[in-house]
C-alpha positions in Angstrom: -85.3 186.1 152.1 -84.4 188.8 149.7 -81.4 186.9 148.5 -83.5 183.8 147.8 -85.9 185.9 145.8 -83.1 187.5 143.9 -81.5 184.1 143.2 -84.9 182.7 142.0 -85.4 185.8 139.8 -82.0 185.3 138.3 -82.6 181.7 137.6 -86.0 182.4 136.2 -84.5 185.1 133.9 -81.8 182.7 132.8 -84.4 180.0 132.0 -86.5 182.5 130.1 -83.4 183.6 128.2 -82.6 180.1 127.4 -86.1 179.4 126.2 -86.1 182.6 124.1 -82.7 181.7 122.6 -83.9 178.2 121.8 -86.9 179.7 120.0 -84.7 182.1 118.0 -81.9 179.6 117.2 -82.3 177.4 114.1 -79.9 174.6 113.1 -79.7 173.3 109.5 -79.5 169.5 109.2 -76.9 167.9 106.9 -79.6 167.0 104.4 -81.4 170.3 104.3 -80.9 174.0 103.8 -82.5 176.8 105.8 -84.1 179.6 103.7 -84.4 182.7 105.9 -86.4 185.5 104.5 -87.6 188.8 105.9 -84.5 191.0 105.7 -82.1 192.0 102.9 -79.0 189.9 103.1 -75.9 189.9 100.9 -74.2 186.7 100.1 -70.6 186.8 98.7 -71.3 183.7 96.5 -74.5 185.1 95.1 -73.3 188.7 94.7 -76.1 191.3 95.3 -78.7 191.0 97.9 -81.5 188.6 97.1 -84.0 189.1 100.0 -83.2 185.8 101.8 -80.4 184.0 103.4 -79.3 180.4 103.0 -77.8 178.4 105.9 -76.5 174.9 105.5 -74.8 172.7 108.1 -74.8 175.2 110.9 -77.1 177.2 113.2 -78.3 180.8 113.0 -80.5 183.3 114.9 -83.9 184.0 113.6 -86.0 186.9 114.9 -89.5 185.5 115.4 -92.1 187.7 113.8 -89.5 189.5 111.7 -87.9 186.6 109.8 -89.5 183.4 108.3 -87.6 180.2 108.2 -88.3 177.4 105.7 -86.4 174.2 104.9 -85.4 172.9 101.5 -84.6 169.2 101.4 -81.2 168.2 100.0 -82.1 164.5 99.9 -81.9 162.4 96.8 -85.0 162.1 94.6 -85.9 159.8 91.8 -88.3 159.8 88.9 -89.3 156.9 86.8 -89.0 157.5 83.0 -91.5 155.9 80.7 -91.2 157.6 77.3 -92.7 156.6 74.0 -90.2 157.5 71.2 -89.7 157.0 67.5 -86.3 156.1 66.1 -84.5 157.5 63.1 -85.8 154.4 61.2 -89.4 155.2 62.1 -89.8 152.3 64.5 -91.8 153.1 67.7 -90.1 152.2 71.0 -90.8 152.7 74.7 -87.9 153.7 76.8 -88.0 152.9 80.5 -85.5 154.2 83.0 -84.8 156.1 86.2 -83.3 159.5 87.0 -81.8 160.0 90.5 -81.3 163.7 91.2 -81.0 166.2 94.1 -80.7 169.9 94.8 -77.1 171.1 94.3 -75.0 171.7 97.4 -73.8 175.2 96.3 -75.7 178.3 97.2 -76.5 179.1 93.6 -78.3 175.7 93.0 -80.0 176.0 96.4 -81.2 179.5 95.5 -82.5 178.4 92.1 -84.2 175.4 93.6 -85.7 177.5 96.4 -87.2 180.0 94.0 -88.8 177.1 92.0 -89.6 174.2 94.3 -89.6 175.6 97.9 -93.4 175.2 98.2 -93.6 172.5 95.5 -91.0 170.0 96.4 -93.4 167.1 95.8 -93.8 168.2 92.2 -90.0 168.2 91.6 -90.0 164.6 90.2 -92.8 165.4 87.8 -90.9 168.4 86.5 -87.8 166.4 86.0 -89.7 163.7 84.1 -91.1 166.2 81.7 -87.6 167.6 81.0 -86.0 164.2 80.4 -89.0 162.9 78.4 -88.7 165.7 75.8 -85.0 165.4 75.4 -85.1 161.6 75.2 -87.6 161.8 72.3 -85.3 164.2 70.5 -82.2 162.0 71.1 -83.9 158.7 70.1 -85.2 160.3 66.9 -81.6 160.7 65.7 -80.5 157.2 66.6 -81.2 153.7 65.2 -82.4 150.7 67.1 -79.0 149.1 66.6 -77.2 152.1 68.1 -79.5 152.2 71.1 -79.1 148.5 71.8 -75.3 148.3 71.2 -74.4 151.6 72.9 -76.8 152.5 75.7 -74.1 154.6 77.3 -74.2 156.9 74.3 -77.9 157.4 74.8 -77.4 158.1 78.5 -74.6 160.5 77.9 -76.5 162.5 75.3 -79.5 162.7 77.6 -77.5 164.0 80.5 -75.7 166.5 78.3 -78.9 167.7 76.8 -80.7 168.1 80.2 -77.7 169.5 82.0 -78.4 173.2 81.3 -82.0 173.0 82.2 -81.3 171.0 85.3 -78.8 173.6 86.3 -81.3 176.4 85.9 -83.7 174.4 88.2 -80.9 174.1 90.8 -80.8 170.3 90.4 -78.0 167.9 89.6 -78.3 164.4 88.2 -76.5 161.8 90.2 -77.5 158.9 88.0 -79.5 158.2 84.8 -80.2 154.6 83.9 -82.0 153.2 80.9 -83.6 150.0 82.2 -85.5 148.7 79.2 -86.3 149.4 75.6 -89.7 148.0 74.7 -90.4 147.1 71.1 -94.1 146.6 70.3 -93.3 145.8 66.6 -90.9 143.0 67.3 -88.0 144.6 65.5 -85.5 143.9 68.2 -86.7 140.3 68.4 -86.1 139.9 64.7 -82.7 141.4 65.1 -81.9 138.8 67.7 -83.2 135.9 65.7 -80.0 135.3 63.6 -77.9 135.6 66.7 -80.2 133.2 68.6 -80.0 130.8 65.7 -76.2 131.0 65.8 -76.2 130.5 69.5 -78.5 127.5 69.2 -76.3 126.2 66.4 -73.2 126.6 68.6 -75.0 125.0 71.5 -75.9 122.0 69.3 -72.3 121.8 68.0 -71.0 122.0 71.6 -73.4 119.4 72.7 -72.4 117.1 69.8 -68.7 117.8 70.5 -69.3 117.0 74.2 -71.1 113.8 73.2 -68.2 112.8 70.9 -65.7 113.5 73.6 -67.8 111.5 76.1 -68.0 108.6 73.7 -64.3 108.8 73.0 -63.6 108.8 76.8 -65.9 105.8 77.2 -64.2 104.0 74.4 -60.8 104.9 75.8 -61.9 103.7 79.3 -63.2 100.4 77.8 -59.9 100.1 75.9 -57.9 100.7 79.0 -60.0 98.1 80.8 -59.3 95.6 78.0 -55.6 96.5 78.1 -55.5 96.1 81.9 -57.3 92.7 81.5 -54.8 91.7 78.8 -51.8 92.8 80.9 -53.2 90.9 83.9 -53.6 87.7 81.8 -50.1 88.2 80.3 -48.6 88.6 83.8 -50.5 85.5 85.0 -49.3 83.6 82.0 -45.7 84.8 82.7 -45.9 83.8 86.3 -47.2 80.4 85.3 -44.4 80.1 82.7 -41.9 81.0 85.4 -43.4 78.4 87.7 -43.3 75.8 85.0 -39.7 76.8 84.1 -38.7 76.5 87.7 -40.2 73.1 87.9 -38.5 72.0 84.7 -35.2 73.5 85.9 -35.5 71.6 89.2 -36.2 68.4 87.3 -33.2 69.0 84.9 -30.8 70.1 87.6 -29.0 66.8 87.7 -28.5 66.4 83.9 -27.6 70.0 83.6 -24.9 69.7 86.3 -23.5 66.7 84.5 -23.6 68.5 81.2 -21.9 71.5 82.8 -19.1 69.3 84.1 -18.6 67.8 80.6 -18.7 71.3 79.1 -16.0 72.4 81.5 -13.8 69.5 80.5 -14.3 70.3 76.8 -13.5 73.9 77.5 -10.3 73.0 79.2 -9.3 70.6 76.5 -10.1 73.3 73.9 -7.9 75.7 75.7 -5.1 73.2 75.8 -5.4 72.6 72.1 -5.4 76.4 71.5 -2.3 76.8 73.5 -0.6 73.9 71.6 -1.6 75.5 68.3 -0.3 78.9 69.4 3.0 77.3 70.4 3.3 75.6 67.0 2.5 78.9 65.3 5.2 80.7 67.2 7.6 77.9 66.3 6.7 78.3 62.6 7.1 82.0 62.8 10.6 81.6 64.2 11.8 78.7 62.0 10.0 79.3 58.6 8.4 82.7 58.2 11.2 85.0 59.5 13.9 83.3 57.3 11.5 83.4 54.3 10.8 87.0 55.0 14.5 87.7 55.1 15.1 85.9 51.9 12.2 87.7 50.2 13.5 91.0 51.4 16.9 90.2 50.0 15.3 89.1 46.6 13.2 92.3 46.5 16.2 94.4 47.2 18.3 92.8 44.5 15.5 93.0 42.0 14.9 96.6 42.8 18.6 97.4 42.4 18.7 95.5 39.0 15.5 97.3 37.9 16.9 100.7 38.8 20.1 99.8 36.8 18.0 98.8 33.8 15.9 101.9 34.1 19.0 104.1 34.2 20.5 102.3 31.2 17.2 102.6 29.3 16.9 106.3 30.2 20.5 106.9 28.9 19.8 105.0 25.7 16.5 106.9 25.2 18.3 110.2 25.8 21.0 109.2 23.3 18.3 108.2 20.7 16.4 111.4 21.4 19.5 113.5 20.7 20.3 111.5 17.6 16.7 111.8 16.3 16.8 115.6 17.0 20.1 115.9 15.0 18.7 113.8 12.2 15.4 115.8 12.2 17.4 119.0 12.0 19.5 117.8 9.1 16.4 116.6 7.3 14.7 119.9 7.9 17.7 121.8 6.5 17.8 119.4 3.5 14.1 119.9 2.8 14.5 123.7 3.1 17.3 123.6 0.6 15.4 121.4 -1.8 12.3 123.6 -1.4 14.4 126.7 -2.2 15.8 125.0 -5.3 12.4 123.9 -6.4 11.1 127.4 -5.9 14.0 128.8 -7.9 13.4 126.3 -10.8 9.7 127.1 -10.7 10.4 130.8 -10.9 12.8 130.1 -13.9 10.2 128.0 -15.7 7.5 130.5 -15.1 9.7 133.3 -16.3 10.6 131.3 -19.5 7.0 130.5 -20.1 6.1 134.2 -19.6 8.9 135.2 -22.0 7.7 132.6 -24.6 4.1 133.8 -24.3 5.2 137.4 -24.7 7.3 136.4 -27.8 4.4 134.5 -29.3 2.1 137.4 -28.6 4.5 139.8 -30.2 4.8 137.4 -33.3 1.0 137.2 -33.5 0.7 140.9 -33.2 3.4 141.4 -35.9 1.6 138.9 -38.3 -1.6 140.6 -37.6 -0.1 144.0 -38.5 1.6 142.5 -41.6 -1.7 140.9 -42.6 -3.5 144.1 -42.2 -0.9 145.9 -44.5 -0.3 143.3 -47.1 -2.5 140.3 -47.0 -1.3 138.6 -50.2 2.3 138.8 -49.2 1.6 137.2 -45.9 -0.6 134.5 -47.4 2.0 133.8 -50.1 4.7 133.6 -47.5 2.7 131.2 -45.5 1.9 129.1 -48.5 5.5 129.1 -49.5 6.6 128.0 -46.1 4.0 125.2 -46.1 4.3 124.3 -49.9 6.3 121.2 -49.3 3.7 120.0 -46.8 0.9 120.8 -49.2 2.6 118.9 -52.1 3.3 116.0 -49.7 -0.4 116.0 -48.6 -1.5 116.1 -52.3 0.8 113.2 -53.1 -0.4 111.2 -50.2 -3.7 110.9 -51.9 -2.0 108.4 -54.3 -0.3 106.5 -51.5 -3.3 104.3 -50.8 -4.0 103.5 -54.5 -3.2 99.9 -55.2 -3.8 100.0 -59.0 -4.3 102.9 -61.3 -5.4 102.5 -64.9 -4.4 105.4 -67.1 -6.3 105.5 -70.4 -4.3 108.2 -72.0 -0.9 107.1 -70.9 1.8 109.5 -69.8 -0.5 112.5 -70.5 -3.1 111.1 -68.0 -0.4 110.8 -65.3 0.7 114.4 -65.9 -2.9 115.6 -65.6 -3.4 113.8 -62.3 -0.3 115.3 -60.8 -1.2 118.7 -62.3 -4.6 118.5 -60.6 -3.0 117.6 -57.3 -0.7 120.5 -57.5 -3.3 123.0 -58.5 -5.0 122.3 -55.2 -2.5 124.6 -53.6 -3.4 127.4 -56.1 -7.0 126.9 -55.4 -6.3 127.1 -51.6 -4.5 130.4 -52.3 -7.5 131.8 -54.1 -9.8 130.7 -51.2 -7.5 132.4 -48.7 -7.6 135.6 -50.6 -11.4 135.6 -50.8 -11.7 134.8 -47.0 -9.3 137.7 -46.2 -11.3 140.0 -48.4 -14.6 139.1 -46.7 -13.3 139.3 -43.1 -15.1 141.9 -41.0 -13.2 144.6 -39.1 -13.9 143.0 -35.8 -12.1 139.8 -36.8 -9.1 141.8 -38.1 -9.0 143.8 -34.8 -9.1 140.5 -32.8 -6.2 139.2 -35.0 -4.3 142.5 -34.4 -4.7 142.3 -30.6 -3.4 138.8 -30.4 -6.7 137.1 -29.8 -6.6 133.6 -31.4 -8.7 133.3 -34.6 -11.8 131.3 -34.7 -11.4 127.5 -35.3 -11.0 126.5 -38.9 -13.7 124.5 -40.7 -12.8 120.9 -41.4 -11.1 120.2 -44.7 -13.4 119.2 -47.5 -12.8 115.9 -49.1 -11.5 115.9 -52.6 -12.4 113.4 -55.3 -9.8 112.7 -58.0 -11.2 111.5 -61.2 -8.8 109.6 -63.4 -9.3 109.4 -67.1 -12.6 110.2 -68.7 -14.6 109.3 -65.6 -14.8 105.6 -66.2 -13.1 104.7 -63.0 -12.9 106.9 -59.8 -10.7 106.6 -56.7 -11.4 108.6 -53.5 -8.7 110.8 -52.2 -8.0 113.5 -49.7 
């Protein structure tokens, strides 16, 4: 009896102990963190004591009445973004998107989130919306509409970077940020798309036209192939018909053709016999006529070549002999010419030397006469007149040589006067020479002294001879 009570008491105590343990034991789910407060705890990750303990993914003992246990959800949360912004160009836009966030898994993030959202977890989305709305307005204000349309990833990255620090202070991390739509109440984006839409429409029309052209070409080609097939079929049918007609004609002409073939074979055999006969005669002519003729021609050519070579040798010898004779004759002629040229040269030198000596002698004589003339003019003139006196008298007497008849009025005295006048012409010339020498200028005398020829003499004056008392005159020189 006592043992049963003892066993029941032990079992009851064990059950009570289990119930008390179950009441004191708390287990954190994978998507939550237990925040245990009521005693000073020190966490190695957080450093100094912070007045509460964080438990994630495991169980822990909690003293009822001494410690309080609350749960912080680690589930994903989302907030819809609908932010009215103004771009760098001053164009109003409305940006729509979604932010997916959660409390960080590390103790620092859980502690920061617990301090801010433990009793206000439902307001977490609103707070995140406010943070992202402010940063989106600032980021969009520095961008153009074109930048936002063409590079949304840039807008998303800048928004996440700008909100990262604040979200970290809140103990939150952003798993995803998506910009769903950019509303344009002014129609700016639509106007931007108009040229591209027109280009796309143009390309579509071009593509449609090209497709129509190709379809038409394909249809035309198909029709052409059909026509070609029809033509080929008709040609084949015509060919088959022609073959049938030819076969019929061949069958009808089989008899005549066989007869013609027989005659042709006979003609062929006769032609072959004639060819053989002609070949035999040709061989006979080769043996009887051509070969002897070739031998005779070869003999004739050989003899002609020998005779030609002999004549060529004789001609070459004669030409060589003539060449040697010509060379000898040319050498003799050259030597004779050289001798004659030397003699002519010598004679020319002698004549030139004689002429030079004569010229020098004449120059010396002129120089001597000039000197004598300068010293004694009258003596020189007298000498010259004396030397030329016979010529002067002869010239004076020649005036009477052309006289056919002469009438002398005073007889012998008249004849003497005529001769006296003719002779006195010399004396008159002597007086004129003296006067000319007296009036000569020094330059002329110097020219005479240096051997320069004197100036040309004036023509002789005509002389009239008057016979008698002037009753009858005869011209004279």
